[in-house]
C-alpha positions, 0 to 999 in steps of 0.5 A: 319792359323786358321783351325780346326783340323777336317778341316785339317785331312780331307785335309790330308787324301785327300793327304795321301790316293791318289793312282795311276794306269798306263794305259798300252794298254788302261787298268789300272794296279795295283794301288800304293800309292806315297810316296810324296802325290798328284802330280802337276796335281792333281785336289786338288794340286792348292788349297793346293798350294794356302793355302801354299802360303798364309801362306808364304804371312802372315808370311811376313805380320806379320814381316813386321807389327812388323817393322822387314822388310821393303818393297819397298816404293811406292809413297814416302813411302805412300805404302810399297810392301813387296811380290809379288806372281805369281804362284810358283814364288815370288818377295820379298822386304826388305832393303839392310842390312844384318839384314832384309835379315837374318830375310827374309831368316829365314822366307823362311827356316821356311816355307821350314821346315813346307811346305816340299817345298825347295827354288831353290837357282839356280833359286833364285837371288838378285837385289840390288838398285844402291845406295847399296855399293859394300861391302854390296852386297857381304856381303849379298850374301855371307850369303846364297850363293844366286847369284846376279841378272843381268840387262839382266836377264828376269822375267816371260818373261819380263826384270828384270829391265827397265831403262829410255831408253826403246827403248834399253831395249825392242830392243830385240823384234825388233831383234827377229822379224828381225831374224824370217822374215830373215830366209831362210825357210820363204823366200819360203812361198807364199803370203798367207803363208806370211799373216798367218806367220804374223798374227799367229806368228810375231803379237804374239811376242810382245803381252804379253810385250805390255800388260804391257809396253807402247813401244816407238813409234819409236820402234813400227814404226820400227816394223811396217816397217819391217812387211810392208817390209816383205809382200811386199818382201823388203830385205835388202837395196832394194826398192820395191813398196808398192801398198797399204799404211800401214794404209790401210793394217790395215783396215779389208779385207771387207773394202780393207785392209789386217787385219794386226795390227798396233802395235802403235794402238794395244799397246794402246788398249791392255793397255786400257784393263788393264786400264778397270780392274783397273777400275772394281777392285779399291781395287787392288794393282795396283790401289792403287799404281796409286792412291798414285802417283796421290796424290803426284802430288797434294801434290807438287801443295800445297807445300810451295811456291804455291799459294792456293785458299781461300774461300771468306766470306761476309766480303771479296772481290775478289782482282785482281793479279798484272798487270803482273799476270794472274789468272787461274781457272781450273776444272776436271770432270770424266767419269767413264763409258768411262774412260775419264777425261775432264778439263776446264780452264779459265784465267783472267787478273788483272781486272777480264776479261776472256782473254782465256779458254782451254777445253780438255779431255783424256782417262785416269784411272777415279780417281778423284785425277788423274783428279785433278793432269791432270788438274793442268798439263794442266792449267800450260802448257796453262798458259806458252803457253800464257806467 
């Protein structure tokens, strides 16, 4: 990785010269030297691990640059991702063929021999795309004994595969909350205990998932309903009077509420924090993916068959569209400080007379390409409403 020998010797001395002493009744005993160097909780351990992980990332990036492996394509192949790292977990991407998988697995074996770390095959799995044939899957799995990943498995506490039906994918959150509030031990709590149970335990269950995904409104409404019924002691099919509306229960206690979260609003707020991080780190991988996806929308609008604008010269004059056509002009503006995208639309008839206008704004990722795509979408929707 380009480190000089003196620096390498210094780091290795820190690793090999480490010693430990066991405390017995508060007194340190005779020190000893471990045979495996530093342990996981050693202050130097995370820095050494990051250096090793960087070496693995460099190996994969170099192989991808040589065209030997191909990452997963994003935004119609404008961006390819070959590896994602999170602490000691990693996601690796390649084409579903034996050649690329063999090359990628060879890199892992080379990393094992160089670093001393061993790949845990029991925790390693492969997830294939839907268009991969069964024979290809079986052949790749038989090469190195790695198992096939299932759709119901989790990675970092989240589903490995999220399909179009998000309500079905994240229904486990609702089932978990229902199971918690139905526990017989919870029924013995006082009203003050119920409040603490909701705020400290129930509300924390879906927080991590909601910081990553926008959950369906139907699912969030059902979670709100379960918590509301639990607060008022309603169980099963019985009906009890709810003396305060759910909207007022979400208000602070100082204004007459109970301070219980409304999960529909909380999901938007916690995702807005992620949007703010993207605004502050436009060079991050997530920001690059969003920008490339926005460019696809603009390319679709400029494909063959779409009408493109033309700058008129002094010798040219504006020509009115046919009588059954409408001329629509839009412009988008970005407020980066507040994360708002504004759109203005003007609609003219064949004689050039303005017949309709639209002005709207929305909290979006403040990127000019995304703003233009959002403006085009609103213009088309507004045009269809006039037809």
